[in-house]
PDB file with one MODEL, atoms N, CA, C and O in Angstrom:
MODEL        1
ATOM      1  N   MET A   1       0.555  -2.152 -10.311  1.00  0.00           N
ATOM      2  CA  MET A   1       1.508  -1.490  -9.097  1.00  0.00           C
ATOM      3  C   MET A   1       0.008  -1.006  -8.409  1.00  0.00           C
ATOM      4  O   MET A   1      -0.474  -1.504  -7.392  1.00  0.00           O
ATOM      5  N   SER A   2      -0.686   0.247  -9.343  1.00  0.00           N
ATOM      6  CA  SER A   2      -1.198   1.228  -8.551  1.00  0.00           C
ATOM      7  C   SER A   2      -2.785  -0.191  -7.316  1.00  0.00           C
ATOM      8  O   SER A   2      -3.369   0.016  -6.252  1.00  0.00           O
ATOM      9  N   GLN A   3      -2.807  -1.210  -8.135  1.00  0.00           N
ATOM     10  CA  GLN A   3      -3.526  -2.094  -7.593  1.00  0.00           C
ATOM     11  C   GLN A   3      -2.905  -2.928  -6.228  1.00  0.00           C
ATOM     12  O   GLN A   3      -3.369  -3.979  -5.786  1.00  0.00           O
ATOM     13  N   ILE A   4      -2.061  -2.389  -5.836  1.00  0.00           N
ATOM     14  CA  ILE A   4      -1.335  -2.419  -4.168  1.00  0.00           C
ATOM     15  C   ILE A   4      -2.047  -2.175  -3.080  1.00  0.00           C
ATOM     16  O   ILE A   4      -2.834  -1.301  -3.443  1.00  0.00           O
ATOM     17  N   GLY A   5      -2.268  -2.434  -1.873  1.00  0.00           N
ATOM     18  CA  GLY A   5      -3.022  -2.259  -1.048  1.00  0.00           C
ATOM     19  C   GLY A   5      -2.654  -2.922   0.685  1.00  0.00           C
ATOM     20  O   GLY A   5      -1.758  -3.767   0.683  1.00  0.00           O
ATOM     21  N   LEU A   6      -3.095  -2.689   1.680  1.00  0.00           N
ATOM     22  CA  LEU A   6      -2.658  -2.488   2.925  1.00  0.00           C
ATOM     23  C   LEU A   6      -3.833  -2.526   4.114  1.00  0.00           C
ATOM     24  O   LEU A   6      -4.747  -1.719   4.281  1.00  0.00           O
ATOM     25  N   THR A   7      -3.416  -4.094   5.123  1.00  0.00           N
ATOM     26  CA  THR A   7      -4.399  -4.120   5.552  1.00  0.00           C
ATOM     27  C   THR A   7      -3.536  -3.756   7.056  1.00  0.00           C
ATOM     28  O   THR A   7      -2.662  -4.562   7.376  1.00  0.00           O
ATOM     29  N   GLU A   8      -3.680  -3.061   7.582  1.00  0.00           N
ATOM     30  CA  GLU A   8      -2.683  -2.772   9.018  1.00  0.00           C
ATOM     31  C   GLU A   8      -2.755  -3.527  10.363  1.00  0.00           C
ATOM     32  O   GLU A   8      -1.816  -3.692  11.142  1.00  0.00           O
ATOM     33  N   SER A   9      -4.077  -3.976  10.510  1.00  0.00           N
ATOM     34  CA  SER A   9      -4.455  -5.159  11.841  1.00  0.00           C
ATOM     35  C   SER A   9      -5.139  -6.146  10.507  1.00  0.00           C
ATOM     36  O   SER A   9      -5.572  -5.993   9.365  1.00  0.00           O
ATOM     37  N   VAL A  10      -4.918  -7.152  11.441  1.00  0.00           N
ATOM     38  CA  VAL A  10      -6.023  -8.637  10.955  1.00  0.00           C
ATOM     39  C   VAL A  10      -6.101  -9.585  12.257  1.00  0.00           C
ATOM     40  O   VAL A  10      -5.280  -9.696  13.167  1.00  0.00           O
ATOM     41  N   LYS A  11      -6.748  -9.927  12.159  1.00  0.00           N
ATOM     42  CA  LYS A  11      -7.750 -10.839  13.747  1.00  0.00           C
ATOM     43  C   LYS A  11      -6.771 -11.612  14.119  1.00  0.00           C
ATOM     44  O   LYS A  11      -6.208 -12.371  13.329  1.00  0.00           O
ATOM     45  N   GLY A  12      -6.528 -11.530  15.080  1.00  0.00           N
ATOM     46  CA  GLY A  12      -5.782 -13.343  15.806  1.00  0.00           C
ATOM     47  C   GLY A  12      -4.467 -12.665  16.195  1.00  0.00           C
ATOM     48  O   GLY A  12      -3.940 -13.296  17.110  1.00  0.00           O
ATOM     49  N   ASP A  13      -3.570 -11.320  15.719  1.00  0.00           N
ATOM     50  CA  ASP A  13      -2.467 -11.448  16.426  1.00  0.00           C
ATOM     51  C   ASP A  13      -2.115  -9.709  15.826  1.00  0.00           C
ATOM     52  O   ASP A  13      -2.067  -9.289  14.670  1.00  0.00           O
ATOM     53  N   SER A  14      -1.897  -8.940  17.235  1.00  0.00           N
ATOM     54  CA  SER A  14      -1.168  -7.548  16.386  1.00  0.00           C
ATOM     55  C   SER A  14      -0.365  -7.223  15.954  1.00  0.00           C
ATOM     56  O   SER A  14      -0.011  -6.046  16.015  1.00  0.00           O
ATOM     57  N   ARG A  15       0.506  -8.486  15.094  1.00  0.00           N
ATOM     58  CA  ARG A  15       1.824  -8.062  14.850  1.00  0.00           C
ATOM     59  C   ARG A  15       2.061  -8.549  13.213  1.00  0.00           C
ATOM     60  O   ARG A  15       3.078  -8.653  12.527  1.00  0.00           O
ATOM     61  N   ARG A  16       0.495  -8.810  12.922  1.00  0.00           N
ATOM     62  CA  ARG A  16      -0.088  -9.606  11.619  1.00  0.00           C
ATOM     63  C   ARG A  16      -0.412  -8.048  10.731  1.00  0.00           C
ATOM     64  O   ARG A  16      -0.694  -6.962  11.238  1.00  0.00           O
ATOM     65  N   PHE A  17      -0.280  -8.343   9.454  1.00  0.00           N
ATOM     66  CA  PHE A  17      -0.826  -7.095   8.213  1.00  0.00           C
ATOM     67  C   PHE A  17      -1.495  -8.019   6.983  1.00  0.00           C
ATOM     68  O   PHE A  17      -1.758  -9.168   7.338  1.00  0.00           O
ATOM     69  N   GLU A  18      -1.613  -7.894   6.457  1.00  0.00           N
ATOM     70  CA  GLU A  18      -1.880  -8.595   4.977  1.00  0.00           C
ATOM     71  C   GLU A  18      -1.584  -6.988   3.855  1.00  0.00           C
ATOM     72  O   GLU A  18      -2.159  -5.910   4.006  1.00  0.00           O
ATOM     73  N   ILE A  19      -0.481  -7.343   2.741  1.00  0.00           N
ATOM     74  CA  ILE A  19      -0.294  -6.507   1.791  1.00  0.00           C
ATOM     75  C   ILE A  19      -1.426  -7.525   0.491  1.00  0.00           C
ATOM     76  O   ILE A  19      -1.468  -8.751   0.590  1.00  0.00           O
ATOM     77  N   TRP A  20      -2.146  -6.864  -0.497  1.00  0.00           N
ATOM     78  CA  TRP A  20      -3.252  -7.666  -1.391  1.00  0.00           C
ATOM     79  C   TRP A  20      -3.008  -6.420  -2.617  1.00  0.00           C
ATOM     80  O   TRP A  20      -2.900  -5.194  -2.628  1.00  0.00           O
ATOM     81  N   LEU A  21      -2.998  -7.219  -3.328  1.00  0.00           N
ATOM     82  CA  LEU A  21      -3.141  -7.117  -5.004  1.00  0.00           C
ATOM     83  C   LEU A  21      -4.312  -7.661  -5.884  1.00  0.00           C
ATOM     84  O   LEU A  21      -4.867  -8.759  -5.850  1.00  0.00           O
ATOM     85  N   GLN A  22      -4.446  -6.979  -6.385  1.00  0.00           N
ATOM     86  CA  GLN A  22      -5.360  -6.938  -7.526  1.00  0.00           C
ATOM     87  C   GLN A  22      -6.743  -6.631  -6.644  1.00  0.00           C
ATOM     88  O   GLN A  22      -6.692  -7.209  -5.559  1.00  0.00           O
ATOM     89  N   GLY A  23      -7.781  -5.979  -6.814  1.00  0.00           N
ATOM     90  CA  GLY A  23      -8.607  -5.949  -5.107  1.00  0.00           C
ATOM     91  C   GLY A  23      -9.351  -7.543  -4.329  1.00  0.00           C
ATOM     92  O   GLY A  23     -10.472  -8.053  -4.325  1.00  0.00           O
ATOM     93  N   ARG A  24      -7.832  -7.937  -3.663  1.00  0.00           N
ATOM     94  CA  ARG A  24      -7.718  -8.975  -2.357  1.00  0.00           C
ATOM     95  C   ARG A  24      -7.891 -10.174  -3.401  1.00  0.00           C
ATOM     96  O   ARG A  24      -8.721 -10.980  -2.981  1.00  0.00           O
ATOM     97  N   GLN A  25      -7.318 -10.545  -4.708  1.00  0.00           N
ATOM     98  CA  GLN A  25      -7.253 -11.557  -5.779  1.00  0.00           C
ATOM     99  C   GLN A  25      -6.469 -11.943  -5.282  1.00  0.00           C
ATOM    100  O   GLN A  25      -6.308 -13.111  -5.638  1.00  0.00           O
ATOM    101  N   GLU A  26      -5.476 -11.512  -4.264  1.00  0.00           N
ATOM    102  CA  GLU A  26      -4.076 -12.755  -3.730  1.00  0.00           C
ATOM    103  C   GLU A  26      -3.581 -11.747  -2.786  1.00  0.00           C
ATOM    104  O   GLU A  26      -3.236 -10.597  -3.055  1.00  0.00           O
ATOM    105  N   VAL A  27      -3.598 -12.666  -0.983  1.00  0.00           N
ATOM    106  CA  VAL A  27      -3.610 -11.690  -0.147  1.00  0.00           C
ATOM    107  C   VAL A  27      -2.288 -11.885   0.375  1.00  0.00           C
ATOM    108  O   VAL A  27      -2.100 -12.865  -0.345  1.00  0.00           O
ATOM    109  N   HIS A  28      -1.052 -11.777   1.105  1.00  0.00           N
ATOM    110  CA  HIS A  28       0.031 -11.968   1.701  1.00  0.00           C
ATOM    111  C   HIS A  28       0.170 -11.860   3.086  1.00  0.00           C
ATOM    112  O   HIS A  28       0.852 -10.953   3.561  1.00  0.00           O
ATOM    113  N   THR A  29      -0.489 -12.814   3.902  1.00  0.00           N
ATOM    114  CA  THR A  29      -0.357 -11.943   5.767  1.00  0.00           C
ATOM    115  C   THR A  29       1.296 -12.179   5.454  1.00  0.00           C
ATOM    116  O   THR A  29       1.935 -12.892   4.680  1.00  0.00           O
ATOM    117  N   ILE A  30       1.629 -11.155   6.517  1.00  0.00           N
ATOM    118  CA  ILE A  30       3.014 -10.586   7.330  1.00  0.00           C
ATOM    119  C   ILE A  30       2.395 -10.673   8.747  1.00  0.00           C
ATOM    120  O   ILE A  30       1.267 -10.360   9.128  1.00  0.00           O
ATOM    121  N   GLN A  31       3.675 -11.295   9.562  1.00  0.00           N
ATOM    122  CA  GLN A  31       4.124 -11.483  10.798  1.00  0.00           C
ATOM    123  C   GLN A  31       5.292 -10.780  11.334  1.00  0.00           C
ATOM    124  O   GLN A  31       6.398 -11.277  11.122  1.00  0.00           O
ATOM    125  N   ALA A  32       5.206  -9.807  11.930  1.00  0.00           N
ATOM    126  CA  ALA A  32       6.194  -9.189  12.307  1.00  0.00           C
ATOM    127  C   ALA A  32       6.539  -9.959  13.306  1.00  0.00           C
ATOM    128  O   ALA A  32       5.581 -10.592  13.748  1.00  0.00           O
ATOM    129  N   PRO A  33       7.606 -10.167  13.872  1.00  0.00           N
ATOM    130  CA  PRO A  33       8.534 -10.620  15.152  1.00  0.00           C
ATOM    131  C   PRO A  33       8.453  -9.848  16.227  1.00  0.00           C
ATOM    132  O   PRO A  33       9.134 -10.084  17.224  1.00  0.00           O
ATOM    133  N   SER A  34       7.482  -8.679  16.140  1.00  0.00           N
ATOM    134  CA  SER A  34       7.048  -7.799  17.320  1.00  0.00           C
ATOM    135  C   SER A  34       6.400  -6.586  16.675  1.00  0.00           C
ATOM    136  O   SER A  34       6.530  -6.251  15.498  1.00  0.00           O
ATOM    137  N   LEU A  35       5.558  -5.866  17.780  1.00  0.00           N
ATOM    138  CA  LEU A  35       4.932  -5.166  17.350  1.00  0.00           C
ATOM    139  C   LEU A  35       5.490  -3.923  16.864  1.00  0.00           C
ATOM    140  O   LEU A  35       5.119  -3.163  15.970  1.00  0.00           O
ATOM    141  N   ASP A  36       6.411  -3.897  17.619  1.00  0.00           N
ATOM    142  CA  ASP A  36       7.483  -2.537  16.749  1.00  0.00           C
ATOM    143  C   ASP A  36       7.737  -2.214  15.618  1.00  0.00           C
ATOM    144  O   ASP A  36       7.809  -1.114  15.071  1.00  0.00           O
ATOM    145  N   VAL A  37       7.918  -3.563  15.158  1.00  0.00           N
ATOM    146  CA  VAL A  37       8.528  -3.717  13.747  1.00  0.00           C
ATOM    147  C   VAL A  37       7.535  -4.056  12.915  1.00  0.00           C
ATOM    148  O   VAL A  37       7.782  -4.177  11.715  1.00  0.00           O
ATOM    149  N   LYS A  38       6.558  -4.215  13.294  1.00  0.00           N
ATOM    150  CA  LYS A  38       5.095  -4.350  12.471  1.00  0.00           C
ATOM    151  C   LYS A  38       4.904  -2.759  12.059  1.00  0.00           C
ATOM    152  O   LYS A  38       4.768  -2.348  10.907  1.00  0.00           O
ATOM    153  N   GLN A  39       4.933  -1.699  13.652  1.00  0.00           N
ATOM    154  CA  GLN A  39       4.244  -0.519  12.765  1.00  0.00           C
ATOM    155  C   GLN A  39       5.788  -0.028  11.953  1.00  0.00           C
ATOM    156  O   GLN A  39       5.761   1.099  11.459  1.00  0.00           O
ATOM    157  N   SER A  40       6.775  -0.631  11.843  1.00  0.00           N
ATOM    158  CA  SER A  40       7.877   0.020  11.308  1.00  0.00           C
ATOM    159  C   SER A  40       8.213   0.290  10.047  1.00  0.00           C
ATOM    160  O   SER A  40       8.718   1.220   9.418  1.00  0.00           O
ATOM    161  N   TRP A  41       7.561  -1.371   9.742  1.00  0.00           N
ATOM    162  CA  TRP A  41       6.782  -2.211   8.421  1.00  0.00           C
ATOM    163  C   TRP A  41       5.996  -1.840   7.519  1.00  0.00           C
ATOM    164  O   TRP A  41       6.123  -2.047   6.312  1.00  0.00           O
ATOM    165  N   VAL A  42       4.751  -1.012   8.313  1.00  0.00           N
ATOM    166  CA  VAL A  42       3.339  -0.431   7.884  1.00  0.00           C
ATOM    167  C   VAL A  42       3.964   0.950   7.901  1.00  0.00           C
ATOM    168  O   VAL A  42       3.196   1.717   7.321  1.00  0.00           O
ATOM    169  N   ARG A  43       4.608   1.320   8.156  1.00  0.00           N
ATOM    170  CA  ARG A  43       4.754   2.493   8.415  1.00  0.00           C
ATOM    171  C   ARG A  43       5.458   3.138   6.942  1.00  0.00           C
ATOM    172  O   ARG A  43       5.226   4.157   6.292  1.00  0.00           O
ATOM    173  N   GLN A  44       6.656   1.729   6.741  1.00  0.00           N
ATOM    174  CA  GLN A  44       7.774   2.505   6.067  1.00  0.00           C
ATOM    175  C   GLN A  44       7.156   2.010   4.293  1.00  0.00           C
ATOM    176  O   GLN A  44       7.611   2.439   3.233  1.00  0.00           O
ATOM    177  N   ILE A  45       5.612   0.645   4.543  1.00  0.00           N
ATOM    178  CA  ILE A  45       5.458  -0.057   3.044  1.00  0.00           C
ATOM    179  C   ILE A  45       4.253   1.418   3.055  1.00  0.00           C
ATOM    180  O   ILE A  45       3.901   1.468   1.876  1.00  0.00           O
ATOM    181  N   LYS A  46       3.739   2.217   3.583  1.00  0.00           N
ATOM    182  CA  LYS A  46       2.387   3.106   3.668  1.00  0.00           C
ATOM    183  C   LYS A  46       3.498   3.973   2.559  1.00  0.00           C
ATOM    184  O   LYS A  46       3.434   3.734   1.353  1.00  0.00           O
ATOM    185  N   GLY A  47       4.477   4.963   3.101  1.00  0.00           N
ATOM    186  CA  GLY A  47       5.393   5.903   2.425  1.00  0.00           C
ATOM    187  C   GLY A  47       5.283   5.674   1.233  1.00  0.00           C
ATOM    188  O   GLY A  47       5.062   6.585   0.435  1.00  0.00           O
ATOM    189  N   VAL A  48       5.461   3.978   0.742  1.00  0.00           N
ATOM    190  CA  VAL A  48       6.142   3.706  -0.620  1.00  0.00           C
ATOM    191  C   VAL A  48       5.389   4.228  -1.357  1.00  0.00           C
ATOM    192  O   VAL A  48       5.578   5.088  -2.216  1.00  0.00           O
ATOM    193  N   LEU A  49       3.433   3.094  -0.645  1.00  0.00           N
ATOM    194  CA  LEU A  49       2.142   3.072  -1.599  1.00  0.00           C
ATOM    195  C   LEU A  49       1.896   4.882  -1.639  1.00  0.00           C
ATOM    196  O   LEU A  49       1.703   5.345  -2.763  1.00  0.00           O
ATOM    197  N   MET A  50       1.900   5.358  -1.069  1.00  0.00           N
ATOM    198  CA  MET A  50       1.216   6.945  -0.973  1.00  0.00           C
ATOM    199  C   MET A  50       2.534   7.912  -2.292  1.00  0.00           C
ATOM    200  O   MET A  50       2.056   8.666  -3.140  1.00  0.00           O
ATOM    201  N   SER A  51       3.692   7.743  -2.226  1.00  0.00           N
ATOM    202  CA  SER A  51       4.230   7.901  -3.214  1.00  0.00           C
ATOM    203  C   SER A  51       4.239   7.249  -4.496  1.00  0.00           C
ATOM    204  O   SER A  51       4.680   7.721  -5.544  1.00  0.00           O
ATOM    205  N   GLN A  52       3.732   6.163  -4.326  1.00  0.00           N
ATOM    206  CA  GLN A  52       3.271   5.673  -5.548  1.00  0.00           C
ATOM    207  C   GLN A  52       1.940   6.358  -6.188  1.00  0.00           C
ATOM    208  O   GLN A  52       1.950   6.509  -7.409  1.00  0.00           O
ATOM    209  N   LEU A  53       0.920   6.737  -5.538  1.00  0.00           N
ATOM    210  CA  LEU A  53      -0.190   6.951  -5.419  1.00  0.00           C
ATOM    211  C   LEU A  53       0.061   8.553  -6.032  1.00  0.00           C
ATOM    212  O   LEU A  53      -0.526   9.166  -6.924  1.00  0.00           O
ATOM    213  N   ALA A  54       1.002   8.867  -5.293  1.00  0.00           N
ATOM    214  CA  ALA A  54       1.348  10.823  -6.101  1.00  0.00           C
ATOM    215  C   ALA A  54       2.176  11.020  -7.473  1.00  0.00           C
ATOM    216  O   ALA A  54       2.225  12.083  -8.091  1.00  0.00           O
ATOM    217  N   GLU A  55       2.775   9.901  -7.823  1.00  0.00           N
ATOM    218  CA  GLU A  55       3.203  10.174  -8.830  1.00  0.00           C
ATOM    219  C   GLU A  55       2.232   9.256 -10.244  1.00  0.00           C
ATOM    220  O   GLU A  55       2.584   9.385 -11.417  1.00  0.00           O
ATOM    221  N   LEU A  56       1.220   8.519  -9.899  1.00  0.00           N
ATOM    222  CA  LEU A  56       0.027   8.251 -10.649  1.00  0.00           C
ATOM    223  C   LEU A  56      -0.411   9.594 -10.924  1.00  0.00           C
ATOM    224  O   LEU A  56      -0.517  10.284 -11.938  1.00  0.00           O
ATOM    225  N   LYS A  57      -0.705   9.791  -9.287  1.00  0.00           N
ATOM    226  CA  LYS A  57      -1.894  11.472  -9.815  1.00  0.00           C
ATOM    227  C   LYS A  57      -1.051  12.257 -10.564  1.00  0.00           C
ATOM    228  O   LYS A  57      -1.401  12.639 -11.681  1.00  0.00           O
ATOM    229  N   GLY A  58       0.440  12.664  -9.904  1.00  0.00           N
ATOM    230  CA  GLY A  58       1.067  13.153 -11.181  1.00  0.00           C
ATOM    231  C   GLY A  58       0.891  13.257 -12.859  1.00  0.00           C
ATOM    232  O   GLY A  58       1.070  14.205 -13.623  1.00  0.00           O
ATOM    233  N   LYS A  59       0.466  11.875 -13.091  1.00  0.00           N
ATOM    234  CA  LYS A  59       0.979  10.879 -14.107  1.00  0.00           C
ATOM    235  C   LYS A  59      -0.290  11.484 -15.046  1.00  0.00           C
ATOM    236  O   LYS A  59      -0.122  11.916 -16.186  1.00  0.00           O
ATOM    237  N   GLN A  60      -1.914  11.419 -14.177  1.00  0.00           N
ATOM    238  CA  GLN A  60      -3.112  11.686 -14.914  1.00  0.00           C
ATOM    239  C   GLN A  60      -2.931  12.884 -15.016  1.00  0.00           C
ATOM    240  O   GLN A  60      -2.931  13.228 -16.198  1.00  0.00           O
ATOM    241  N   ASN A  61      -2.698  14.091 -13.975  1.00  0.00           N
ATOM    242  CA  ASN A  61      -2.449  14.834 -14.726  1.00  0.00           C
ATOM    243  C   ASN A  61      -1.811  16.148 -15.475  1.00  0.00           C
ATOM    244  O   ASN A  61      -2.133  17.294 -15.788  1.00  0.00           O
ATOM    245  N   THR A  62      -0.414  15.017 -15.581  1.00  0.00           N
ATOM    246  CA  THR A  62       0.394  15.471 -17.469  1.00  0.00           C
ATOM    247  C   THR A  62      -0.838  15.191 -18.322  1.00  0.00           C
ATOM    248  O   THR A  62      -1.215  16.106 -19.054  1.00  0.00           O
ATOM    249  N   ALA A  63      -1.622  13.856 -18.321  1.00  0.00           N
ATOM    250  CA  ALA A  63      -2.195  13.892 -19.551  1.00  0.00           C
ATOM    251  C   ALA A  63      -3.677  14.104 -19.534  1.00  0.00           C
ATOM    252  O   ALA A  63      -4.500  14.193 -20.444  1.00  0.00           O
ATOM    253  N   LEU A  64      -3.758  14.149 -18.456  1.00  0.00           N
ATOM    254  CA  LEU A  64      -5.392  15.796 -18.883  1.00  0.00           C
ATOM    255  C   LEU A  64      -4.622  17.362 -19.534  1.00  0.00           C
ATOM    256  O   LEU A  64      -4.799  17.954 -20.599  1.00  0.00           O
ATOM    257  N   ALA A  65      -3.920  17.594 -18.604  1.00  0.00           N
ATOM    258  CA  ALA A  65      -3.358  18.767 -19.279  1.00  0.00           C
ATOM    259  C   ALA A  65      -3.059  18.702 -20.759  1.00  0.00           C
ATOM    260  O   ALA A  65      -3.387  19.469 -21.664  1.00  0.00           O
ATOM    261  N   LYS A  66      -2.261  17.443 -20.772  1.00  0.00           N
ATOM    262  CA  LYS A  66      -1.900  17.324 -22.076  1.00  0.00           C
ATOM    263  C   LYS A  66      -2.980  17.881 -23.396  1.00  0.00           C
ATOM    264  O   LYS A  66      -2.832  18.665 -24.334  1.00  0.00           O
ATOM    265  N   SER A  67      -4.311  16.871 -22.817  1.00  0.00           N
ATOM    266  CA  SER A  67      -5.640  15.949 -23.961  1.00  0.00           C
ATOM    267  C   SER A  67      -6.112  17.694 -24.047  1.00  0.00           C
ATOM    268  O   SER A  67      -6.686  18.224 -24.999  1.00  0.00           O
ATOM    269  N   ASN A  68      -5.784  18.197 -23.075  1.00  0.00           N
ATOM    270  CA  ASN A  68      -6.556  19.640 -22.984  1.00  0.00           C
ATOM    271  C   ASN A  68      -6.301  20.667 -23.993  1.00  0.00           C
ATOM    272  O   ASN A  68      -7.073  21.559 -24.344  1.00  0.00           O
ATOM    273  N   HIS A  69      -5.030  20.408 -24.444  1.00  0.00           N
ATOM    274  CA  HIS A  69      -4.730  22.091 -25.395  1.00  0.00           C
ATOM    275  C   HIS A  69      -4.422  20.893 -26.741  1.00  0.00           C
ATOM    276  O   HIS A  69      -4.119  21.291 -27.865  1.00  0.00           O
TER     277      HIS A  69
ENDMDL
END
């Protein structure tokens, strides 16, 4: 899950965005029905990705703390 990314703007249509996996080896272009819907989706996806990042950082910090004892 840590290798998921988001590109908010895709050339050609302001309603499109990309979700990509593993350094863009797999890219999914998504087109929302409207710009407002796209902004809502992107905001929600960013929230999930940021939550996952925070969780991963927490796990890394816990592992580092354990290895230092």
